[in-house]
C-alpha positions in Angstrom: 10.1 7.9 6.6 7.7 10.3 6.1 7.6 10.5 2.2 5.3 13.0 0.0 4.6 11.0 -3.2 4.7 13.0 -6.4 3.4 11.0 -9.6 0.7 11.0 -12.0 0.3 7.9 -15.0 0.2 4.1 -14.9 3.7 4.0 -14.6 3.9 5.7 -11.1 1.4 3.6 -9.3 3.6 0.0 -8.4 6.1 2.9 -6.7 3.3 4.5 -4.5 2.1 0.9 -3.6 5.3 -0.6 -2.8 6.1 2.8 -0.5 2.9 1.6 1.6 3.9 -2.0 1.1 6.9 -1.0 3.2 5.6 0.8 5.7 6.5 4.4 4.8 4.1 7.3 6.1 2.6 9.0 3.0 2.0 12.8 4.3 0.6 13.4 0.9 0.2 12.7 -2.7 0.7 15.0 -5.6 -1.0 14.3 -9.2 -1.4 16.0 -11.9 -5.6 17.2 -11.9 -8.3 15.1 -13.1 -8.4 15.8 -16.9 -11.1 14.9 -19.7 -11.2 11.4 -20.9 -13.2 9.0 -22.8 -16.2 9.3 -25.3 -18.1 11.7 -22.7 -15.1 13.7 -21.9 -15.9 14.0 -18.7 -13.1 14.7 -16.3 -10.9 11.3 -15.1 -8.4 11.6 -12.1 -5.0 10.4 -12.7 -4.2 6.4 -12.4 -2.4 7.9 -8.9 -5.2 9.9 -7.9 -7.3 6.7 -7.9 -4.8 4.4 -6.5 -4.0 6.7 -3.8 -8.1 7.8 -2.7 -8.3 3.7 -2.8 -5.5 3.4 0.0 -7.2 6.3 2.0 -4.3 8.6 1.4 -4.6 12.6 1.5 -4.4 13.9 -3.2 -3.6 17.1 -3.8 -3.7 18.2 -7.6 -2.4 21.9 -8.2 -2.2 23.3 -11.5 1.3 24.7 -10.4 3.4 24.7 -7.5 4.9 28.1 -8.3 2.9 30.3 -5.8 4.0 30.9 -2.3 0.8 29.5 -0.9 1.3 25.9 -2.3 5.0 25.9 -1.6 3.7 26.8 1.8 1.7 24.0 2.1 4.1 21.5 0.7 6.6 22.7 3.3 4.0 22.5 6.0 3.9 18.6 5.5 7.6 18.3 7.2 8.4 15.6 5.0 11.5 13.7 5.4 11.7 13.1 1.7 9.8 13.5 -1.3 9.9 10.6 -3.9 9.0 11.4 -7.7 8.2 9.5 -10.7 6.7 11.0 -13.9 5.0 14.0 -11.8 4.5 16.1 -15.1 4.9 19.3 -13.2 8.5 21.2 -12.9 9.4 21.5 -9.2 10.8 24.8 -8.1 13.9 25.5 -5.9 11.5 26.2 -2.9 10.0 22.7 -3.1 13.0 20.7 -3.7 14.4 22.4 -0.9 11.9 21.8 1.4 12.2 17.6 2.3 14.4 16.9 4.9 16.4 15.0 3.0 15.5 16.4 -0.8 13.7 15.5 -3.8 14.4 11.8 -5.0 13.3 11.1 -8.7 12.7 7.6 -10.4 13.8 8.2 -14.1 13.3 5.1 -16.7 16.6 5.5 -18.6 20.7 5.0 -17.5 21.5 8.3 -17.0 22.8 10.7 -18.8 21.3 8.9 -21.4 17.5 9.6 -22.1 16.8 12.8 -20.0 13.6 14.2 -20.8 10.1 13.2 -21.5 9.9 9.9 -23.3 13.0 7.4 -22.4 11.4 4.2 -22.7 10.2 4.6 -26.2 13.0 6.6 -27.2 15.5 3.5 -26.2 13.3 1.2 -28.6 13.6 3.5 -31.0 17.0 3.6 -31.1 17.8 0.2 -31.1 19.5 0.3 -27.3 20.8 -2.8 -26.3 19.8 -2.3 -22.7 18.1 0.5 -20.9 17.2 0.5 -17.0 16.6 2.9 -13.8 18.2 5.5 -12.0 17.2 7.0 -8.7 18.3 10.5 -9.0 18.7 13.1 -6.0 16.9 16.0 -7.7 18.0 19.5 -8.8 17.0 22.4 -11.2 18.1 21.0 -14.3 16.4 18.4 -16.3 17.5 15.2 -14.7 20.7 16.0 -14.1 21.0 15.4 -10.5 23.5 12.7 -8.9 22.7 9.1 -9.1 22.1 7.5 -6.1 21.2 3.7 -7.2 20.9 2.6 -10.6 19.9 -1.0 -12.2 20.1 -2.0 -15.7 18.0 -4.8 -18.1 18.2 -6.0 -21.2 15.8 -4.9 -23.9 14.2 -7.7 -25.7 14.4 -8.4 -29.6 10.5 -8.0 -29.8 9.9 -5.7 -26.7 7.7 -3.3 -27.0 7.3 0.2 -25.0 4.3 -1.5 -23.4 6.0 -4.6 -22.0 9.4 -2.5 -21.1 7.2 0.4 -19.5 5.9 -2.2 -17.0 9.5 -4.3 -16.3 10.8 -0.7 -15.4 8.0 0.4 -13.4 8.5 -2.5 -10.9 12.0 -2.2 -10.8 11.9 1.2 -10.0 9.4 0.3 -7.3 12.1 -2.0 -5.5 14.6 0.1 -6.2 13.2 3.2 -4.5 12.7 1.4 -1.7 16.0 0.0 -1.2 17.3 3.4 -2.1 15.0 4.8 1.2 16.6 2.0 3.1 20.1 2.4 2.6 20.2 6.5 2.1 22.5 7.2 4.7 25.0 4.8 2.9 24.5 5.8 -0.7 27.1 7.9 -2.3 25.7 10.3 -4.7 27.4 9.9 -8.3 27.8 12.9 -10.6 26.5 12.6 -14.2 29.2 12.3 -16.6 28.7 15.0 -19.3 29.9 12.3 -21.7 26.8 10.4 -23.5 24.1 12.7 -22.7 20.8 12.5 -24.8 17.8 13.7 -24.5 14.2 11.8 -25.1 11.9 14.1 -26.9 8.2 13.8 -26.1 6.8 11.6 -28.9 5.1 13.3 -31.5 2.3 11.9 -33.4 3.6 12.8 -36.8 6.5 10.3 -36.2 3.9 7.5 -36.2 3.8 6.5 -39.8 5.6 3.8 -41.2 8.3 4.5 -43.9 8.4 0.7 -45.9 11.7 1.9 -47.9 13.6 2.0 -44.4 15.5 -1.1 -43.5 13.3 -4.0 -41.3 15.4 -3.4 -38.5 14.8 0.0 -38.2 10.6 -0.4 -38.5 10.6 -2.9 -35.9 11.7 -0.5 -33.9 9.0 2.0 -34.9 6.4 -0.2 -34.7 7.8 -1.6 -31.3 8.5 1.6 -29.6 5.4 3.5 -30.4 3.1 0.7 -29.1 0.7 0.9 -27.4 0.9 4.6 -28.1 0.3 6.4 -30.2 0.9 3.5 -32.3 2.7 3.1 -35.7 0.2 3.4 -38.7 0.0 2.4 -42.6 -2.5 2.4 -45.1 -4.0 -1.1 -46.0 -6.2 -0.1 -49.0 -8.5 2.7 -47.8 -8.0 1.7 -44.0 -5.5 3.0 -41.5 -4.4 0.5 -39.2 -2.7 0.7 -36.0 1.0 -1.9 -36.0 1.5 -2.7 -32.5 4.1 -5.9 -32.7 6.7 -6.8 -35.2 9.6 -8.7 -35.9 12.2 -9.3 -38.2 12.1 -12.0 -40.6 13.4 -12.9 -43.9 12.6 -11.7 -47.1 12.9 -9.2 -49.8 10.6 -7.3 -52.4 8.9 -3.8 -53.0 8.8 -1.5 -49.9 5.3 -2.3 -48.3 4.5 -5.2 -50.3 2.9 -8.2 -48.5 5.5 -10.8 -49.3 2.3 -13.7 -48.3 -1.0 -13.8 -46.6 0.1 -13.8 -43.0 1.4 -9.9 -42.9 5.0 -10.4 -43.2 5.9 -7.0 -45.2 8.9 -5.9 -47.6 11.0 -3.3 -46.4 14.0 -1.1 -47.8 15.9 -4.1 -47.1 14.9 -7.4 -45.2 10.9 -7.7 -43.7 9.1 -7.5 -40.9 6.1 -10.0 -39.8 3.5 -8.1 -38.0 2.3 -9.8 -35.0 -0.2 -7.7 -33.4 -2.4 -5.2 -35.0 -5.2 -2.7 -34.8 -8.3 -1.5 -37.3 -9.3 1.8 -36.5 -12.6 1.6 -33.6 -11.8 -2.0 -32.6 -9.4 -3.1 -30.2 -5.7 -4.6 -30.5 -5.6 -8.0 -32.0 -2.7 -10.8 -32.3 -2.2 -11.2 -36.3 -4.0 -14.3 -36.5 -7.3 -13.1 -35.3 -6.7 -9.7 -37.0 -5.8 -11.9 -40.5 -9.6 -13.4 -39.6 -11.2 -9.9 -39.7 -9.1 -8.5 -42.4 -7.1 -10.1 -45.3 -3.7 -8.9 -46.4 -3.3 -11.1 -49.1 0.3 -11.3 -50.7 0.9 -8.4 -53.3 -0.9 -5.9 -51.5 1.1 -3.0 -51.2 1.1 -1.0 -47.8 1.6 2.4 -47.5 0.4 6.2 -48.2 -1.6 8.5 -46.4 
C-alpha cells in the first residue's frame, strides 16, 4: 500500500521499520518538529524523524494540520492509508478523510480502557493484570473509533513502564502489518460504552512517593513512573529516583529502611528497591547503587 506514516517518539520507530520491511511504499512521514533538548538546548529531531531520514524517507513536521494548505499537501500524497502512532497532533476531519482507506491508529491499551495520552503508565499504576494493543479506525473523538484488531499481553509482576513500552511497541509493529494485509477481511468492532477510562498525561507532581501507602501501591508507582518521570523520595538531603521495586515481606514505620539492602517499610508490607538513581548520575541496579550510597537499616526516607 501507499502509506503516510505519522508518529513522533521512540515507541513509533519499530512500527515505521516494520512497514518499510513489509514492502509498503511510504509516501511521507509526519512527525513533531525538532525541539530543544540536552544541555545545549539545541533543536533535536524526534526519534521518528531521525529514523525516517536514515531510511531516505521524506519527513514533514507542520506545527498544525488545521490550515487549508497543509491539508491540501496531505491530500496530494494520494495515500491508500495513514498509519498513526503517538503522533502528538489532533487530526482534523479533512486529514482523516483524505486517505482512500482512512487513518489507522495503533493504541497501546485494550480499548475502551485507557483512552488518551498515557495508557502504558496508567495500566501499571492501576494494577491492571493485562494490557495490549488495538488497531483502530480513527474518527474525530479521542480514541473512540471502531477496533479492527486487538491483542492482549500480561503485565509482569515487576515490569516497568519502560519494559512494557518496548513490548507493546513491537506488538504494535507486528499487528499493523497484519492489519494492512487483512484490511479487506477485518470487521470493525464498535467500542462498548461500558468500561471507558481515560489515561491522563502524567504530571510530575505525581512522582513523590508516599510511604504510608500499602507496599503494592508503592511498587506500582515506582514501576509505573519508570523511567520517566521517575518516582522519588528523599534519603537524608538527597533526592533519589526509584526506578524498580518488588513487594517483599516486612513491617516497620512507613519509610524506614528495614535492612542494609534497600528494603523499605510501607503503610503495610515492604518493598525492595531494585534500581535507583542519584541526582546527576545514571540509573543503577541496587547493588551498584548501594556501593556508592549507603542506606543503612533504620534510615527513614521521605520528606521534600
